[in-house]
Backbone bond lengths (Angstrom), bond angles and torsions (degrees), N, CA, C in turn:
res aa  C-N    CA-C-N  psi(-1)  N-CA   C-N-CA  omega(-1)  CA-C   N-CA-C  phi
1 M - - - 1.460 - - 1.524 109.85 -
2 K 1.295 115.97 147.21 1.454 121.28 179.83 1.527 110.57 -84.53
3 Y 1.329 114.69 159.72 1.461 120.76 -176.01 1.523 111.76 -55.37
4 E 1.312 117.62 -42.20 1.469 120.58 -177.18 1.527 110.61 -62.59
5 Q 1.323 117.87 -37.80 1.464 121.36 177.59 1.529 110.78 -67.84
6 L 1.319 116.11 -40.67 1.463 120.69 179.29 1.523 110.98 -66.68
7 L 1.326 116.20 -37.63 1.460 120.11 178.42 1.528 110.46 -64.49
8 E 1.309 116.35 -38.16 1.461 119.99 177.72 1.529 110.50 -62.59
9 L 1.322 116.58 -41.10 1.462 120.01 175.79 1.523 111.31 -63.72
10 Y 1.321 116.04 -44.83 1.461 121.19 -177.81 1.520 111.82 -58.82
11 N 1.305 117.49 -35.21 1.464 122.05 -175.82 1.525 113.60 -82.83
12 K 1.324 116.94 -1.83 1.459 119.23 177.36 1.526 110.29 -73.42
13 P 1.338 117.89 150.82 1.466 120.03 169.74 1.527 109.38 -55.23
14 L 1.313 117.25 143.94 1.455 121.21 -172.15 1.528 112.48 -56.03
15 F 1.320 118.67 -45.57 1.463 120.03 -177.61 1.527 111.08 -65.65
16 E 1.323 117.03 -35.64 1.463 120.41 177.83 1.528 110.21 -67.00
17 L 1.341 116.41 -40.51 1.467 120.96 177.21 1.524 110.47 -62.66
18 I 1.330 116.89 -45.81 1.466 120.45 -178.99 1.523 110.79 -65.43
19 E 1.310 117.33 -37.00 1.466 120.14 177.09 1.526 110.35 -58.43
20 Q 1.340 116.37 -42.01 1.458 120.00 179.35 1.527 111.40 -69.46
21 S 1.337 116.80 -44.14 1.462 119.62 -178.85 1.516 110.96 -66.45
22 R 1.328 116.56 -34.24 1.458 119.83 179.30 1.527 111.05 -65.93
23 A 1.312 116.24 -37.44 1.464 120.10 177.88 1.529 110.80 -65.50
24 V 1.322 116.87 -42.04 1.466 120.95 177.28 1.525 110.26 -63.41
25 H 1.337 115.54 -42.43 1.459 120.30 -179.96 1.528 110.92 -62.24
26 A 1.329 116.93 -45.80 1.462 120.93 -178.40 1.525 111.69 -63.80
27 E 1.322 116.63 -34.23 1.465 120.52 179.69 1.519 111.95 -68.96
28 N 1.334 116.25 -37.73 1.461 120.49 -174.29 1.529 114.13 -99.88
29 W 1.323 117.34 -22.41 1.465 121.92 -177.62 1.524 109.75 -136.33
30 P 1.329 118.11 69.27 1.464 121.17 -173.77 1.528 114.47 -79.09
31 E 1.329 118.44 -5.01 1.465 120.35 -170.92 1.525 114.15 -81.66
32 N 1.334 118.80 -5.96 1.459 121.73 -178.53 1.529 111.36 57.50
33 E 1.330 115.71 46.53 1.460 122.00 -177.62 1.529 110.74 -114.55
34 V 1.325 114.76 156.39 1.459 121.17 173.45 1.528 108.28 -128.00
35 Q 1.311 115.96 135.98 1.464 121.38 177.99 1.525 108.90 -84.56
36 L 1.313 116.81 130.99 1.458 122.33 178.50 1.524 109.37 -104.04
37 C 1.329 116.42 118.24 1.467 122.22 -178.95 1.525 109.20 -118.68
38 T 1.312 116.18 143.11 1.464 120.81 174.24 1.516 108.72 -115.25
39 L 1.325 115.70 133.29 1.463 122.48 -178.05 1.513 109.91 -112.35
40 L 1.312 116.56 128.16 1.462 122.40 179.29 1.524 110.01 -126.23
41 S 1.327 115.79 130.04 1.460 120.45 172.23 1.515 108.86 -81.81
42 I 1.328 116.67 108.52 1.467 120.06 -177.44 1.529 111.62 -90.23
43 K 1.344 116.12 -11.49 1.468 120.99 173.84 1.521 106.29 -149.48
44 T 1.316 116.32 111.75 1.456 121.60 -169.52 1.523 111.90 -109.90
45 G 1.340 116.59 138.76 1.460 122.69 171.24 1.515 114.73 72.87
46 G 1.336 114.11 170.70 1.461 120.64 176.28 1.510 114.76 74.27
47 C 1.342 117.85 18.33 1.457 120.46 -177.36 1.530 110.56 -73.67
48 S 1.316 116.82 141.26 1.467 121.51 -177.47 1.520 113.21 -78.40
49 E 1.349 117.46 -12.96 1.466 120.39 -175.41 1.531 110.92 -82.33
50 D 1.342 116.61 164.06 1.462 119.99 -174.34 1.528 113.65 -115.67
51 C 1.334 117.72 31.19 1.461 121.05 179.31 1.531 109.28 -52.06
52 S 1.321 116.76 122.78 1.461 121.90 -169.55 1.514 113.97 -65.58
53 Y 1.315 117.28 -20.99 1.458 121.93 -176.59 1.518 113.32 -93.47
54 C 1.321 117.49 -8.54 1.465 120.61 -164.33 1.524 113.07 -101.07
55 A 1.331 115.57 124.95 1.460 121.37 178.65 1.523 112.23 -75.65
56 Q 1.335 118.01 -8.57 1.462 120.29 -177.50 1.525 113.27 -90.79
57 S 1.330 116.75 -3.27 1.459 119.67 179.31 1.532 110.90 -71.32
58 A 1.334 116.21 132.06 1.471 120.83 176.64 1.517 111.57 -70.00
59 R 1.326 117.81 -11.86 1.466 122.28 -179.08 1.525 112.50 -85.35
60 H 1.335 117.56 -10.33 1.453 121.66 179.85 1.523 110.38 -106.40
61 S 1.325 115.79 171.04 1.465 120.48 -177.58 1.519 112.41 -104.96
62 A 1.320 116.92 25.59 1.461 120.85 178.97 1.534 109.84 -65.81
63 P 1.339 116.98 144.33 1.468 120.57 -177.51 1.526 112.79 -79.54
64 V 1.330 116.64 55.16 1.455 121.64 178.05 1.521 108.36 -111.94
65 K 1.298 116.08 120.18 1.458 121.61 -177.80 1.527 110.36 -76.51
66 S 1.323 115.76 134.29 1.458 120.21 177.17 1.527 109.98 -73.32
67 E 1.313 115.73 129.79 1.457 121.36 -178.97 1.522 109.96 -128.56
68 S 1.306 115.45 153.65 1.469 120.26 177.63 1.520 109.61 -83.16
69 L 1.315 116.34 175.15 1.458 122.07 178.91 1.524 110.35 -56.43
70 M 1.333 116.78 130.82 1.458 121.26 178.88 1.520 111.22 -59.41
71 E 1.301 114.95 152.36 1.452 119.66 174.50 1.535 109.78 -66.89
72 K 1.311 115.06 145.11 1.463 119.95 -176.94 1.523 111.93 -58.73
73 D 1.333 118.20 -41.25 1.464 120.68 -178.43 1.524 111.03 -61.48
74 D 1.336 117.02 -38.46 1.462 120.57 179.05 1.527 111.11 -66.82
75 I 1.334 116.07 -40.11 1.465 120.30 178.49 1.528 110.05 -64.78
76 M 1.312 116.99 -43.33 1.459 120.57 -179.27 1.521 110.96 -64.18
77 E 1.315 117.04 -36.61 1.467 120.18 177.78 1.528 110.41 -63.59
78 R 1.340 116.39 -41.99 1.469 120.39 178.64 1.528 111.25 -67.90
79 A 1.319 116.60 -38.30 1.460 120.14 178.97 1.528 111.09 -65.34
80 Q 1.327 116.70 -43.25 1.462 120.11 178.89 1.523 111.32 -64.66
81 S 1.335 116.48 -39.02 1.463 120.65 177.18 1.525 110.84 -63.22
82 A 1.342 116.53 -42.34 1.463 120.76 178.41 1.524 110.46 -61.08
83 R 1.334 116.54 -44.57 1.469 120.51 178.44 1.527 110.65 -60.88
84 D 1.332 116.01 -43.78 1.464 120.20 -178.01 1.525 112.08 -65.96
85 N 1.331 116.82 -25.91 1.462 121.13 179.13 1.525 112.79 -90.27
86 G 1.327 116.54 3.81 1.459 119.94 173.39 1.510 116.16 107.48
87 S 1.328 118.89 -2.98 1.461 119.80 179.60 1.524 110.29 -67.32
88 T 1.330 114.53 142.00 1.454 119.72 179.26 1.525 112.38 -111.36
89 R 1.332 116.24 -11.85 1.464 120.60 175.75 1.523 108.54 -133.12
90 F 1.318 116.78 129.75 1.460 121.99 178.69 1.524 108.20 -110.05
91 C 1.310 115.71 117.48 1.462 122.13 -175.84 1.520 109.69 -108.12
92 M 1.317 116.79 131.47 1.460 122.15 -179.05 1.519 109.65 -119.72
93 G 1.334 115.54 126.20 1.453 120.88 -178.93 1.517 111.77 -117.65
94 A 1.323 116.29 142.34 1.462 121.35 178.63 1.528 109.13 -130.38
95 A 1.325 116.00 133.35 1.463 121.91 -178.15 1.521 109.74 -81.42
96 W 1.320 115.18 76.48 1.455 123.17 177.49 1.522 109.05 -129.77
97 R 1.332 116.36 157.57 1.459 119.64 170.91 1.520 109.54 -66.07
98 G 1.321 114.92 -36.42 1.459 120.35 -179.59 1.507 109.72 178.24
99 V 1.330 116.34 -176.61 1.464 121.47 179.30 1.523 109.29 -125.00
100 R 1.332 115.03 154.33 1.451 120.33 -178.41 1.521 110.38 -132.27
101 A 1.308 116.16 134.37 1.465 121.48 178.19 1.520 110.26 -60.19
102 G 1.327 115.79 145.30 1.454 121.10 177.42 1.509 114.38 89.19
103 T 1.340 117.34 -4.47 1.462 120.00 178.35 1.529 109.47 -94.01
104 K 1.333 115.58 155.22 1.467 120.05 -177.64 1.526 110.52 -64.08
105 R 1.328 117.03 -39.92 1.460 118.06 -176.16 1.533 111.27 -68.11
106 F 1.325 116.64 -34.28 1.461 118.25 177.87 1.517 110.71 -70.50
107 D 1.338 117.25 -40.62 1.466 120.18 175.90 1.528 110.66 -60.04
108 N 1.337 116.50 -38.50 1.470 120.14 178.12 1.529 110.94 -64.26
109 V 1.331 116.16 -41.98 1.462 120.18 178.98 1.530 110.35 -62.89
110 L 1.309 117.41 -42.73 1.468 120.71 179.43 1.532 110.92 -61.04
111 D 1.316 116.19 -39.89 1.461 120.69 178.38 1.528 110.80 -64.72
112 I 1.332 116.15 -42.42 1.469 120.92 178.36 1.522 110.67 -63.57
113 V 1.320 116.79 -46.50 1.470 121.28 179.58 1.522 110.47 -57.84
114 S 1.316 116.32 -44.99 1.463 120.73 -178.54 1.526 111.17 -59.44
115 S 1.324 116.85 -41.18 1.469 120.36 -179.04 1.519 111.74 -72.48
116 V 1.331 117.34 -41.68 1.460 120.28 179.41 1.527 110.46 -63.58
117 S 1.323 116.60 -36.58 1.467 120.22 -178.67 1.516 112.21 -63.62
118 E 1.334 116.96 -20.59 1.465 120.60 -179.64 1.528 112.51 -79.63
119 L 1.346 117.27 -5.94 1.466 120.93 -178.78 1.522 112.45 -83.88
120 G 1.325 117.49 -5.80 1.458 120.01 177.00 1.512 114.19 89.23
121 M 1.333 117.37 8.00 1.456 121.18 175.59 1.520 109.94 -100.64
122 E 1.332 115.45 162.03 1.453 120.03 168.49 1.530 107.71 -71.61
123 V 1.319 117.11 145.34 1.463 122.19 -177.63 1.520 109.45 -116.89
124 C 1.328 115.62 123.69 1.465 122.16 177.14 1.515 108.53 -122.05
125 V 1.317 117.18 141.64 1.462 120.64 175.13 1.519 109.39 -132.96
126 T 1.330 115.08 152.60 1.454 121.78 171.48 1.516 107.05 -135.57
127 L 1.315 115.51 108.10 1.462 122.24 -169.89 1.520 112.79 -124.69
128 G 1.327 117.31 11.96 1.457 120.33 -176.91 1.519 111.29 88.60
129 E 1.317 116.24 -149.72 1.458 121.33 -174.56 1.527 112.04 -68.86
130 L 1.332 114.79 144.01 1.463 122.50 177.83 1.516 110.25 -126.84
131 G 1.301 115.90 142.13 1.454 120.82 165.77 1.516 108.97 -96.65
132 A 1.312 116.80 177.05 1.460 120.99 -178.60 1.526 111.91 -62.90
133 E 1.330 116.81 -39.67 1.463 120.10 -178.11 1.526 111.11 -66.30
134 E 1.326 116.48 -43.58 1.461 120.64 -179.68 1.533 110.84 -65.41
135 A 1.321 115.84 -40.42 1.467 119.88 179.99 1.521 110.71 -62.38
136 A 1.319 117.07 -43.70 1.463 120.73 179.75 1.529 110.89 -63.13
137 A 1.320 116.96 -38.16 1.463 120.69 -179.72 1.530 111.25 -68.14
138 L 1.313 117.10 -39.30 1.466 120.43 178.16 1.527 110.88 -65.15
139 K 1.312 115.94 -42.44 1.465 119.61 177.27 1.523 110.54 -60.37
140 E 1.318 117.06 -44.87 1.459 121.82 -179.52 1.533 111.09 -63.20
141 A 1.343 116.91 -34.45 1.465 121.10 -178.61 1.520 112.44 -73.07
142 G 1.345 117.47 -20.05 1.455 119.20 177.22 1.507 116.20 124.61
143 V 1.331 118.55 12.59 1.463 120.54 178.75 1.527 110.08 -69.98
144 T 1.320 115.76 129.64 1.458 121.71 176.93 1.519 111.28 -84.45
145 A 1.355 115.32 -44.78 1.465 120.32 -175.49 1.520 110.02 -142.33
146 Y 1.323 115.56 144.49 1.451 121.04 176.05 1.528 108.60 -110.29
147 N 1.335 115.61 125.11 1.461 120.31 178.29 1.519 110.33 -92.96
148 H 1.331 115.19 126.95 1.461 120.70 175.58 1.526 106.96 -154.61
149 N 1.318 116.33 93.54 1.459 121.19 -177.66 1.526 111.11 -72.60
150 I 1.330 116.00 150.08 1.470 119.06 173.48 1.522 110.99 -92.88
151 D 1.337 117.33 -6.94 1.471 125.32 172.29 1.527 114.20 74.41
152 T 1.338 117.67 -55.96 1.459 120.85 -172.60 1.531 108.34 -157.45
153 S 1.319 116.69 -165.69 1.471 119.84 -179.87 1.523 110.84 -73.27
154 P 1.329 117.65 159.22 1.472 119.63 175.34 1.523 111.89 -58.65
155 E 1.329 116.88 -34.50 1.478 120.74 -176.96 1.529 111.27 -71.55
156 H 1.317 117.83 -37.97 1.467 121.00 -176.78 1.529 112.28 -86.34
157 Y 1.304 116.55 -17.06 1.461 120.96 -173.60 1.535 114.02 -54.39
158 P 1.355 119.88 -43.82 1.466 119.41 -179.30 1.529 113.83 -62.90
159 E 1.334 117.77 -17.65 1.465 120.90 176.38 1.527 111.30 -78.55
160 I 1.326 116.88 -15.26 1.458 121.75 -174.86 1.524 112.03 -107.25
161 V 1.321 117.19 -37.07 1.466 123.00 -177.97 1.525 108.48 -137.60
162 T 1.329 116.51 134.82 1.473 119.66 176.35 1.521 113.03 -120.21
163 T 1.331 118.16 -12.83 1.463 120.64 -174.81 1.520 113.76 -85.61
164 H 1.328 117.36 -9.49 1.459 121.41 168.68 1.523 107.29 -151.06
165 T 1.300 115.98 162.33 1.462 120.52 -171.62 1.527 111.59 -100.94
166 F 1.314 114.39 167.68 1.460 120.54 174.54 1.530 109.88 -61.88
167 Q 1.318 116.46 -38.37 1.470 120.01 179.05 1.525 111.05 -64.65
168 D 1.341 117.69 -34.15 1.460 120.15 174.85 1.529 110.24 -57.26
169 R 1.331 115.98 -41.06 1.461 120.46 178.24 1.535 110.38 -61.62
170 L 1.311 115.84 -46.83 1.466 119.97 -179.22 1.521 111.72 -62.62
171 N 1.326 116.27 -37.29 1.469 120.08 179.50 1.527 111.17 -62.20
172 T 1.327 116.39 -43.57 1.464 120.19 179.22 1.519 110.88 -63.18
173 I 1.332 116.80 -42.73 1.460 120.76 179.04 1.523 110.61 -60.90
174 K 1.323 116.54 -42.48 1.471 120.34 178.86 1.523 111.13 -62.32
175 H 1.344 117.23 -43.23 1.462 119.94 -179.66 1.531 110.34 -62.67
176 A 1.331 117.21 -41.47 1.464 120.47 179.64 1.524 110.97 -64.88
177 Q 1.327 116.86 -43.20 1.467 120.12 178.57 1.522 111.65 -65.01
178 D 1.318 116.79 -42.48 1.468 120.61 -179.87 1.521 111.62 -62.55
179 A 1.348 116.11 -28.85 1.465 120.52 179.44 1.524 112.07 -79.92
180 G 1.331 117.22 -7.89 1.456 120.64 178.14 1.504 114.96 96.04
181 M 1.338 117.34 8.59 1.460 119.98 176.03 1.522 110.35 -84.82
182 S 1.343 115.64 149.42 1.449 120.06 168.88 1.523 108.48 -72.05
183 I 1.332 115.49 155.39 1.459 120.32 179.80 1.523 109.83 -111.19
184 C 1.308 114.60 133.02 1.466 122.87 170.75 1.528 105.20 -109.80
185 C 1.323 116.68 108.95 1.469 119.95 -172.12 1.518 110.20 -144.03
186 G 1.322 116.22 121.85 1.459 121.73 178.20 1.509 111.04 -144.93
187 G 1.329 115.62 -145.11 1.452 119.27 -177.51 1.513 111.80 -158.21
188 I 1.323 114.38 -173.57 1.461 121.88 -175.08 1.515 109.13 -124.69
189 L 1.321 116.41 130.28 1.454 122.15 173.64 1.520 108.91 -94.23
190 G 1.328 116.17 139.45 1.461 119.61 177.13 1.507 114.92 104.33
191 L 1.335 117.96 18.91 1.466 122.49 -179.63 1.529 112.03 -93.29
192 G 1.316 116.29 17.75 1.461 119.66 -176.39 1.509 112.54 85.01
193 E 1.317 116.70 14.05 1.452 122.25 -177.57 1.527 110.44 -82.57
194 T 1.321 116.61 164.08 1.458 122.95 173.06 1.526 109.18 -92.44
195 Y 1.325 116.36 171.20 1.463 117.72 175.78 1.525 110.23 -66.04
196 E 1.350 116.91 -28.56 1.462 119.65 176.12 1.530 110.66 -62.76
197 D 1.335 116.69 -40.00 1.463 120.05 177.40 1.525 110.90 -62.02
198 R 1.315 116.34 -41.23 1.460 119.67 -179.95 1.523 111.15 -62.18
199 L 1.310 116.19 -42.18 1.462 119.83 -179.67 1.525 111.11 -69.48
200 K 1.327 117.27 -37.61 1.469 119.97 177.99 1.526 110.69 -66.61
201 M 1.326 117.14 -33.69 1.464 120.92 174.83 1.520 110.47 -61.95
202 I 1.331 116.95 -47.12 1.462 120.76 179.04 1.528 110.54 -65.69
203 E 1.322 117.13 -35.16 1.464 119.95 176.93 1.528 110.31 -58.11
204 V 1.334 117.07 -48.15 1.460 120.51 -179.52 1.525 110.32 -60.50
205 I 1.333 116.43 -47.63 1.464 120.98 -177.58 1.525 111.35 -62.29
206 S 1.324 116.69 -43.52 1.465 120.07 -176.87 1.521 112.25 -71.04
207 E 1.342 116.91 -21.39 1.456 120.53 -179.31 1.529 113.04 -88.77
208 F 1.342 118.40 -4.24 1.454 119.89 173.42 1.534 108.84 -58.60
209 N 1.331 115.18 146.12 1.456 119.76 177.88 1.526 109.10 -132.77
210 P 1.345 118.12 104.53 1.458 127.07 5.05 1.526 112.22 -76.67
211 Q 1.339 115.25 163.30 1.455 119.60 175.76 1.526 109.76 -67.39
212 P 1.335 117.21 157.75 1.468 119.60 178.76 1.519 112.44 -59.78
213 E 1.306 115.22 151.17 1.469 121.38 175.15 1.519 110.42 -75.95
214 S 1.322 117.28 -28.84 1.457 121.56 176.31 1.518 109.80 -146.80
215 V 1.336 115.43 148.57 1.467 121.87 -177.66 1.531 109.00 -129.52
216 P 1.323 118.02 104.33 1.464 119.82 176.56 1.535 110.83 -77.64
217 I 1.327 115.81 131.56 1.460 121.42 171.39 1.517 106.89 -107.80
218 N 1.325 115.58 106.26 1.455 122.76 -178.02 1.520 110.59 -98.98
219 S 1.320 116.33 142.60 1.460 121.71 168.73 1.525 107.50 -107.43
220 L 1.318 116.07 130.18 1.464 119.71 -176.93 1.529 111.29 -56.25
221 M 1.313 115.15 130.25 1.458 121.64 168.22 1.525 106.04 -106.20
222 P 1.341 117.92 98.24 1.466 120.54 -174.05 1.528 111.62 -55.98
223 M 1.325 115.50 127.57 1.459 121.36 -176.21 1.521 110.55 -107.53
224 P 1.332 118.54 130.61 1.462 121.55 178.56 1.522 111.38 -54.13
225 G 1.328 115.79 138.93 1.455 120.47 177.07 1.501 114.95 88.61
226 T 1.341 117.49 -3.01 1.460 121.13 177.08 1.529 109.52 -102.62
227 P 1.329 118.44 158.54 1.465 120.77 179.36 1.528 113.99 -59.81
228 L 1.324 118.01 -22.34 1.464 121.12 -179.00 1.528 112.40 -103.25
229 A 1.319 116.18 21.90 1.461 121.00 -175.90 1.522 113.36 -61.21
230 E 1.332 117.59 -27.91 1.465 121.10 -176.35 1.530 112.53 -100.14
231 S 1.306 117.55 13.97 1.465 120.79 -179.84 1.521 110.63 -64.46
232 T 1.335 115.26 149.56 1.462 120.04 179.49 1.525 110.42 -82.98
233 K 1.324 115.04 154.81 1.456 121.84 -179.70 1.527 110.50 -64.41
234 V 1.328 115.98 140.83 1.461 121.10 177.42 1.525 109.09 -73.09
235 D 1.322 116.98 132.73 1.456 121.84 179.58 1.526 110.30 -67.61
236 I 1.328 116.94 137.22 1.460 120.87 -176.63 1.525 111.83 -59.91
237 F 1.329 118.00 -33.67 1.460 118.75 -179.33 1.529 111.52 -71.39
238 D 1.339 117.21 -26.62 1.459 119.95 172.34 1.527 110.27 -67.38
239 V 1.339 115.99 -40.13 1.464 120.11 177.96 1.528 110.24 -62.68
240 V 1.329 116.31 -47.98 1.464 120.89 -178.99 1.525 110.45 -60.56
241 R 1.319 116.51 -43.01 1.469 120.25 -178.97 1.527 110.57 -62.58
242 M 1.328 117.59 -41.44 1.454 119.97 -179.24 1.530 111.78 -70.99
243 I 1.320 117.43 -34.33 1.464 119.82 175.73 1.519 110.05 -64.66
244 A 1.329 116.83 -43.70 1.462 120.64 179.74 1.523 110.87 -62.46
245 I 1.320 117.13 -44.14 1.460 121.03 179.73 1.529 110.63 -64.84
246 T 1.326 116.51 -41.17 1.461 120.34 178.76 1.522 110.92 -63.46
247 R 1.320 116.78 -42.02 1.463 120.03 178.75 1.526 111.30 -59.08
248 I 1.323 116.84 -41.40 1.469 120.44 -179.95 1.528 110.64 -70.58
249 A 1.334 117.01 -39.90 1.465 121.72 -174.87 1.524 112.62 -76.93
250 V 1.331 116.96 -30.43 1.476 121.43 -178.77 1.530 107.26 -129.61
251 P 1.317 117.90 70.88 1.468 121.82 -166.26 1.515 115.83 -63.04
252 K 1.329 117.98 -30.89 1.463 120.32 -175.19 1.524 113.34 -95.00
253 A 1.330 116.97 0.32 1.467 120.49 179.86 1.523 110.49 -84.90
254 K 1.317 115.70 151.83 1.453 119.80 165.01 1.533 106.73 -73.96
255 V 1.314 117.19 127.61 1.460 121.18 177.25 1.527 106.83 -100.81
256 R 1.331 115.02 115.00 1.470 119.64 -171.28 1.529 111.38 -98.43
257 L 1.324 115.17 122.07 1.457 121.68 171.14 1.521 106.01 -78.56
258 S 1.339 116.15 103.76 1.465 120.37 -164.84 1.524 112.29 -108.87
259 A 1.322 117.07 -128.82 1.467 121.26 -174.44 1.524 110.67 -56.19
260 G 1.325 115.03 144.02 1.451 121.15 -179.28 1.513 113.43 96.83
261 R 1.327 117.45 -7.27 1.468 120.20 -177.66 1.518 111.89 -64.48
262 K 1.327 116.71 -26.07 1.460 121.62 177.29 1.526 111.35 -58.48
263 L 1.338 116.33 -28.35 1.466 121.41 -176.34 1.527 112.36 -93.52
264 I 1.326 118.12 1.62 1.459 121.84 -177.16 1.525 109.64 -104.18
265 S 1.310 117.18 133.06 1.461 122.26 179.43 1.520 110.79 -65.15
266 E 1.337 116.37 165.47 1.456 120.09 175.33 1.522 110.77 -58.83
267 E 1.343 116.30 -39.98 1.454 120.26 179.93 1.527 111.33 -64.51
268 G 1.344 116.41 -39.91 1.457 120.49 177.66 1.513 111.81 -65.78
269 Q 1.335 116.95 -41.04 1.463 120.17 177.69 1.527 110.89 -64.38
270 A 1.324 116.62 -40.14 1.459 120.06 178.91 1.524 110.68 -60.32
271 L 1.341 116.80 -41.01 1.460 120.38 178.70 1.531 110.46 -65.23
272 C 1.332 116.66 -36.81 1.472 120.18 176.83 1.522 110.99 -63.27
273 F 1.331 117.40 -43.41 1.463 120.45 177.53 1.520 110.42 -62.76
274 F 1.319 117.18 -42.10 1.459 120.63 -178.96 1.528 110.77 -64.54
275 A 1.344 116.95 -33.97 1.463 121.69 -178.83 1.522 112.82 -76.01
276 G 1.356 117.32 -14.85 1.460 117.96 176.14 1.508 116.75 139.24
277 A 1.332 119.29 -2.61 1.464 120.16 176.57 1.522 109.37 -72.79
278 N 1.321 116.87 138.76 1.465 120.04 177.70 1.526 112.33 -145.00
279 S 1.329 115.43 29.70 1.456 120.68 177.93 1.524 108.21 -156.10
280 I 1.332 116.34 143.74 1.464 121.25 177.07 1.524 109.55 -140.07
281 F 1.322 115.35 157.47 1.453 120.06 164.86 1.519 106.82 -84.62
282 Y 1.308 114.85 134.57 1.455 123.27 -165.23 1.518 108.40 -124.57
283 G 1.320 116.98 115.54 1.452 121.63 -175.38 1.504 109.48 137.97
284 D 1.328 117.45 167.20 1.461 120.70 -168.31 1.517 115.11 -84.72
285 K 1.352 118.08 3.60 1.462 119.13 -177.70 1.518 110.71 -151.38
286 L 1.357 115.55 140.80 1.460 122.33 173.20 1.523 107.05 -118.90
287 L 1.310 116.61 100.79 1.464 121.66 -175.06 1.529 109.78 54.07
288 T 1.349 118.94 -91.53 1.466 120.42 179.84 1.522 112.29 -117.81
289 A 1.325 118.78 2.34 1.466 122.16 -176.00 1.527 110.88 -109.62
290 A 1.347 115.25 154.17 1.460 121.24 -179.54 1.516 110.99 -74.25
291 N 1.333 115.30 155.31 1.459 122.86 -179.44 1.526 107.49 -146.06
292 P 1.346 119.07 154.34 1.466 119.48 177.12 1.520 111.80 -56.89
293 S 1.340 116.56 151.31 1.462 121.19 -177.73 1.527 111.07 -73.97
294 F 1.347 115.06 162.28 1.461 120.53 174.67 1.531 110.17 -52.37
295 Q 1.347 115.11 -47.31 1.456 120.08 -173.59 1.532 111.36 -63.69
296 N 1.334 117.01 -43.04 1.462 120.24 179.69 1.526 111.32 -62.45
297 D 1.319 116.27 -41.16 1.464 119.93 179.70 1.523 111.35 -66.68
298 Q 1.317 117.18 -40.13 1.462 119.95 179.05 1.525 110.70 -61.88
299 V 1.337 116.26 -40.70 1.468 120.51 179.28 1.525 110.38 -64.83
300 L 1.347 116.64 -45.67 1.457 120.18 -178.58 1.525 111.50 -62.65
301 L 1.328 117.08 -47.67 1.462 120.01 -177.70 1.537 111.24 -64.83
302 K 1.332 116.68 -32.53 1.465 119.60 176.12 1.521 110.24 -66.88
303 K 1.336 116.85 -41.38 1.460 120.80 177.67 1.528 111.19 -59.01
304 L 1.336 115.75 -37.89 1.461 121.04 -176.67 1.527 112.52 -84.91
305 G 1.337 117.02 -7.48 1.459 120.38 -179.40 1.510 113.10 68.86
306 M 1.346 116.61 30.35 1.460 120.54 -178.93 1.519 110.09 -95.54
307 N 1.322 115.76 140.36 1.458 122.39 179.91 1.529 110.36 -93.91
308 Y 1.321 116.13 161.62 1.459 121.84 178.11 1.530 109.49 -91.24
309 Q 1.305 115.72 130.67 1.457 119.38 178.21 1.521 110.15 -72.77
310 A 1.321 116.79 136.84 1.468 121.62 179.46 1.523 110.24 -72.60
311 P 1.332 118.00 150.16 1.465 120.26 177.32 1.519 111.02 -68.24
312 N 1.317 115.69 152.82 1.459 121.29 178.35 1.531 108.46 -140.55
313 P 1.351 117.02 71.04 1.463 120.06 -175.51 1.516 114.32 -62.27
314 N 1.334 117.39 -21.84 1.466 120.76 179.00 1.522 112.36 -96.67
315 M 1.329 116.22 16.94 1.458 121.98 -178.95 1.529 111.01 -57.46
316 A 1.311 115.26 129.73 1.463 119.92 176.98 1.523 109.71 -77.11
317 A 1.310 116.51 144.72 1.457 120.62 176.62 1.520 109.70 -66.90
318 P 1.342 117.79 149.48 1.471 119.75 176.64 1.523 111.02 -54.50
319 A 1.320 115.68 143.81 1.461 120.89 -178.37 1.522 110.94 -85.85
320 K 1.305 115.68 147.82 1.464 120.95 177.32 1.527 109.67 -68.44
321 D 1.323 115.77 140.20 1.459 122.07 176.21 1.524 108.08 -90.35
322 C 1.314 116.60 104.65 1.466 120.48 -174.33 1.528 113.12 -74.49
323 T 1.336 116.46 -6.71 1.459 119.51 177.96 1.512 112.57 -87.27
324 K 1.333 116.20 -12.37 1.458 120.48 -178.37 1.523 111.20 -82.46
325 E 1.314 114.59 155.22 1.462 119.78 171.14 1.522 108.69 -69.91
326 A 1.319 116.51 162.84 1.470 120.97 -179.35 1.526 110.61 -56.13
327 S 1.318 116.10 132.28 1.458 121.70 -178.92 1.524 109.14 -103.79
328 P 1.369 118.45 174.08 1.456 120.48 -178.95 1.520 114.05 -57.90
329 C 1.339 117.96 -21.96 1.459 119.54 -174.50 1.526 113.79 -113.87
330 C 1.282 118.68 11.91 1.481 117.80 178.22 1.514 111.68 -134.45
331 N 1.319 116.94 30.34 1.461 119.77 177.01 1.524 109.84 -80.53
């Protein structure tokens, strides 16, 4: 969707906007299901990048200890536990600028991915920048989806990250799509952006061809020692409005209520689900930030009468729409 269309949605009264997003959601996701994903940091801290929101950057003074890649047995134990607790997608994140073929750490990651894929869950990784060769190898190893958020609008991006460009992000997304992986791509609310930036972010995401398979909507959880440590909490109605707009703009994607959910009441989460969210990160930790417990989420979803979506490890990536004009990721 173009910015002008998104702006028109944004200016609607909230209930009118939700009514529209709910209709789109019901048309594309009639099963009343929520996808449960577990996120594990397999390599924490010491990152060379300067993302202003991230406690894992070596350039900030956040109290996050730099750790090496987790042992495979430990990762497999966490993956099996996630599966046993109902997760259908296991996401692994590493605090690196990117990965390169032929290196020991990349070979280790490929081995881990291959083993996790045998557990019957969908496998997602977020490893930073990818080239075409690395993307093809990850797909071959068993990756279902590659997560690479664009964070914010192209215009606001240089205020948040200076060690890589917005175009670098788009290049990685293109390589992952060309390799046949699904894309998990969203952004973060609360980075000091305007509502125009938020809409421009959704414009970029919705114009990908193919559109992302999932779109995480994160609310900043300010981390001590980072440049955005004193940021104010994102208003729940801003979150709901962006979820509704995302649902309309990317109708077939899973819209994930992601970081910041720990700070949202049960009533606020219910409104997010009603507006179009149908995926959550499930477990007590998101990389370095807190998240609601398994037990709390199970209670909430039972109250709402929502079912758990079954895993689909052999899920095909969304197909390119050949009727569309060239998008940022298919040039």
